[in-house]
C-alpha positions, 0 to 999 in steps of 0.5 A: 303181684303188687309191691307192698309199701309200709307208710309209717303214719296213722291209718287214714280215716275213711270218709263216707258220702251219705245219700240224703234220702237214705241217711243210714247208708254210706253210698261210697267212700270219698277220699279226703286228703289223708285218705288220698295216701291210700288212693295214690298208691292203690291207683298205681297198683301198690299195696299200702299199709299204715303203721303209726310210730308217734303219738301226740298230745295237745298242750297250752290250748287254754293259752291259745283260747285266750288269744282267740277270745279277742280280735287278732289286732287286740291280741297283736297278731297279723297272721298265723302259720302252721307246718303240720296237721297236728297244729291244725288240729290243736287250733280246731280244738281251741275253737271247739272249746270256745264254743258258741259263746264267742261272737261271730265278728271275732271269728270272722276277724280271725278268718280274715287274716293271712293263714300260711301253711306248708304243702297241700296236705296241711292246707287241705286240713286247714280248709276242711277243719277250720274253714280258712283259705290258706296261703303259701301251700302251692308255692311251698313244699318245704319250710324254707320255701314257705319262709321265702313266701311269707317274707315276700308277703310281709315286705309287700304288705309293709310297703303298702303300710308305708304308702298308707294303702288300705285296700278293702280287698287286702286280707290284712286290711284289718291290721291297718284300719281303725287303730292305725296299726301296721304289720311291723307292730304286730306278730305272726303267730306260729303254732308249733310242736315240740320237735319243730325245726329252726329253718322257718323261724330263723329265716323269718326273724332274720327278715325282721318279722316279729314271731310269736311261737306257741307250743300246742302239741308234744310228740312222743314215740309209741312205747310199744312200737316194737311189739306193734311192728311184730304184730303187723308182720304176723297178722296184717302183712304176713311177709316182707314189704318192698318200700318203707316210707318215713315221715319225720326224724322223730319217726326215724328215731322210733322205728329205725332200729326195730326195722333194721332187725328184720331179715328183709332190711338189706333189700327194702327201698327207703322213701321219705316225705321230704328233704329234712327226713332224708337228710336225717336218715343219710347224715345222722343214721347212715341209711341210703334213701332211694326216693324223696317226694318233691313236695310233701303230698301223697301224689308226689310221694307215690309218683316218685316211688313209681318212677324209681321202680320203673327205672 
């Protein structure tokens, strides 16, 4: 019997490949990066279940659209950084609201500046939803590692500015061409949620990088989570689970107490998507974490759980 894994996140949306000759028929399921959570566990003979603990709403989208209406240089922006898929979705929403009235040149100008992301999951969302080519995903699995990558990129570009380099193949050449602006006179746009951590911004600012933060979404616990949890075990799972995966400290705050009331809690294994959530569980909540993904993506998470189970 396969082990059951409860992932405390939204259930992935299935993406269908459609036969061009038969547009009304879905030929097979294509796993995109979100669906690959399911794929990663199913292929390892685990039975995954999904239960959301958080809901989010967009904020300040109008302010974001005002920024995007102008070329990055005019908005005093040299690059963008996001650390969550919700931030990606907020940016996508802003582009949608701008519609077709925005010139192609301005859209292309934004696509030609550096766009930094943490981890492959967010990077895939950036490529899929926005068409950007993100930087830093392969080099980083945490905010701390991404900050190091951005600082290195910034210092390298600053040196090029000082040397008067204007390489046409450089993705940031748009900031040092016609106006003579340098990277040090512009800001890095950081699209954040209300629960964002201090690690990345503190490290960037300490390194001399001008950072412009814009809150684009707010996250709250699902008000009826306790009842949704009861319904899950009554109608969907019908028994205990073997693993529970936490994805954020905010999710821990919502789900931990209701889960600890379950009879199987003392026997269940705990996994987290990264070290921030692990530390929150162990240091703040006194909960033992058995597995933490080495990088915040489905494959690393599923592989870590499989490796632990085989010991």
